[in-house]
C-alpha positions as CSV (number, residue, x, y, z in Angstrom):
1,M,54.1,121.8,69.0
2,N,57.5,121.2,67.2
3,S,60.1,123.9,67.7
4,R,62.5,122.6,65.0
5,N,62.9,124.9,61.8
6,P,61.6,123.4,58.6
7,A,64.0,121.7,56.3
8,V,63.2,124.4,53.5
9,P,61.2,127.7,53.7
10,S,57.5,127.0,52.9
11,D,55.4,129.6,50.9
12,L,51.7,128.9,50.3
13,G,51.3,127.1,47.2
14,S,54.6,125.5,47.4
15,A,56.1,122.2,48.6
16,Q,55.7,121.9,52.5
17,P,58.2,120.2,54.8
18,V,56.5,117.7,57.2
19,D,58.5,116.3,60.2
20,V,57.9,112.7,60.6
21,R,58.9,110.4,63.6
22,L,58.7,106.5,63.0
23,M,58.8,104.0,65.7
24,G,59.1,100.4,65.5
25,D,61.6,97.4,64.8
26,D,65.1,98.7,63.9
27,R,65.2,96.9,60.6
28,A,61.8,97.9,59.6
29,V,62.2,101.6,60.5
30,R,65.6,101.8,58.5
31,A,64.0,100.0,55.6
32,L,61.1,102.6,55.6
33,V,63.3,105.5,55.8
34,A,65.4,104.3,52.9
35,A,62.3,103.7,50.9
36,L,61.1,107.2,51.7
37,Q,64.4,108.7,50.7
38,Q,64.4,107.0,47.3
39,A,60.7,107.9,46.6
40,A,60.6,111.4,48.0
41,A,62.5,114.4,48.8
42,C,63.5,113.8,52.4
43,G,66.3,115.0,54.8
44,P,68.7,112.9,56.4
45,A,67.3,110.7,59.3
46,T,68.4,110.7,62.8
47,Y,67.9,107.3,64.8
48,K,67.5,106.9,68.5
49,P,66.6,103.9,70.5
50,M,63.0,103.7,71.7
51,R,62.5,104.6,75.4
52,N,61.9,100.8,76.4
53,D,64.8,99.8,74.2
54,I,62.8,97.5,72.0
55,G,63.2,99.2,68.6
56,T,64.1,102.5,67.1
57,R,62.8,105.8,66.6
58,A,63.7,107.8,63.4
59,Y,63.1,111.4,62.9
60,L,63.1,112.9,59.3
61,S,61.6,115.8,57.3
62,V,59.7,115.0,54.1
63,I,59.0,117.5,51.4
64,V,55.3,117.2,50.2
65,P,54.8,118.7,46.9
66,A,52.1,121.4,46.5
67,G,48.9,119.9,45.4
68,P,46.1,121.4,43.6
69,A,44.0,124.0,45.6
70,P,41.2,122.4,47.6
71,A,37.8,122.8,46.2
72,T,35.5,125.1,48.0
C-alpha cells in the first residue's frame, strides 16, 4: 500500500492521480517520463538508481482524466 498523498484531491467522477514507478535503462526511463509529461498531466519525477545499479527507477504521479461511467 502506498502511503504517499495523491498529487491532487480526488472526488468520484473527477480526474484521479495514479502513482507510477518505472524501472529500466536510464535513457529509456527518462525518455518515457519526458513523453508522459508532454502528453499527460504529470507531476515532477524523482529518479533513483535501481537496487542492482543497472538502470534507473523513476517515480511520478499521472493524472488520469475521468472517463464515462462503467456500464452495469
